[in-house]
C-alpha positions as CSV (number, residue, x, y, z in Angstrom):
1,M,0.0,-10.3,10.1
2,S,3.7,-9.5,11.2
3,R,4.6,-7.3,13.8
4,R,6.1,-4.9,11.1
5,E,2.6,-4.9,9.2
6,K,0.8,-4.3,12.5
7,L,3.1,-1.4,13.3
8,E,2.7,0.0,9.8
9,A,-1.0,-0.2,10.1
10,L,-1.1,1.7,13.4
11,L,1.1,4.3,11.9
12,Q,-1.3,4.9,9.1
13,A,-4.1,5.7,11.7
14,E,-1.6,7.7,13.8
15,P,1.1,9.0,11.3
16,D,2.5,11.6,13.9
17,D,3.0,9.1,16.8
18,T,6.9,9.3,17.3
19,F,6.6,6.2,19.7
20,L,5.2,4.2,16.8
21,Q,7.8,5.6,14.3
22,Y,10.4,4.6,16.7
23,A,8.9,1.3,17.4
24,L,8.8,0.5,13.5
25,A,12.5,1.4,13.1
26,M,13.6,-0.8,15.9
27,Q,11.5,-3.4,14.2
28,F,13.4,-2.7,10.9
29,V,16.8,-3.4,13.0
30,S,15.3,-6.8,14.4
31,D,14.4,-7.6,10.7
32,G,18.1,-7.0,9.8
33,D,17.2,-3.8,7.8
34,D,19.8,-1.5,9.1
35,P,19.4,1.1,6.1
36,G,15.6,1.2,6.4
37,A,15.8,1.5,10.2
38,A,18.3,4.6,9.8
39,L,15.8,6.2,7.4
40,R,13.1,5.8,9.8
41,L,15.0,7.2,12.6
42,D,16.1,10.2,10.2
43,R,12.5,10.8,9.5
44,L,11.6,10.7,13.2
45,L,14.1,13.1,14.2
46,D,13.2,15.4,11.5
47,Q,9.6,15.5,12.8
48,D,10.5,15.4,16.7
49,P,14.2,16.5,17.1
50,H,13.8,16.1,21.0
51,Y,13.0,12.3,20.8
52,I,16.3,11.2,22.6
53,P,16.3,7.5,22.2
54,A,16.4,7.9,18.6
55,Y,19.9,9.5,18.6
56,F,21.5,6.7,20.4
57,Q,19.8,4.0,18.0
58,L,20.7,6.1,14.9
59,G,24.3,6.6,16.2
60,Q,24.8,3.0,16.7
61,L,23.3,2.2,13.3
62,L,25.6,4.8,11.6
63,A,28.7,3.4,13.5
64,R,27.6,-0.3,12.4
65,G,27.4,0.9,9.0
66,G,30.8,2.5,8.8
67,D,29.7,6.1,8.9
68,A,31.6,7.2,12.1
69,E,31.7,10.8,11.3
70,R,28.0,11.2,11.0
71,S,27.5,8.8,14.0
72,R,29.8,11.2,16.2
73,Q,27.5,14.4,14.9
74,I,24.2,12.4,15.8
75,L,25.5,11.3,19.1
76,A,27.0,14.6,20.1
77,R,23.6,16.4,19.3
78,G,21.7,13.6,21.2
79,I,24.1,14.1,24.3
80,E,23.5,17.8,24.3
81,L,19.8,17.3,24.2
82,A,19.7,14.7,26.8
83,Q,21.6,16.9,29.1
84,I,19.3,19.7,28.6
85,A,16.3,17.4,29.3
86,G,18.3,16.0,32.6
87,D,18.2,12.5,31.0
88,D,21.7,11.5,32.6
89,H,21.2,7.8,31.6
90,A,20.7,8.7,27.9
91,A,23.5,11.1,27.8
92,G,25.9,8.5,29.4
93,E,24.9,5.8,26.9
94,M,25.7,8.2,24.0
95,Q,29.0,9.5,25.5
96,G,30.1,5.7,26.0
97,L,29.3,5.0,22.5
98,L,30.9,8.2,21.3
99,A,34.1,7.5,23.3
100,Q,34.5,4.2,21.5
101,L,34.0,5.8,18.1
102,V,36.8,8.4,19.1
103,S,39.2,5.8,20.4
């Protein structure tokens, strides 16, 4: 059984587990399936809009896929939420990526 299959099985038992959803999205990235990963991260953020790591990862995927405008929107929202949560590290990472997209 592959790692992806294991994560999918775990999610069947715990469909609302945001960490498992995030881990599966990251497995999609590892498997080279950026569109699948982006879809998973979008779903995760619909379910839990305060899951801050998903904003950075989704912003990266969108930028890599050529959707700089949506990437900027996702990153701006992620920065806002990270600052509210006091997560300066995540906010800084997203600000760095956002700065690359603007320049």
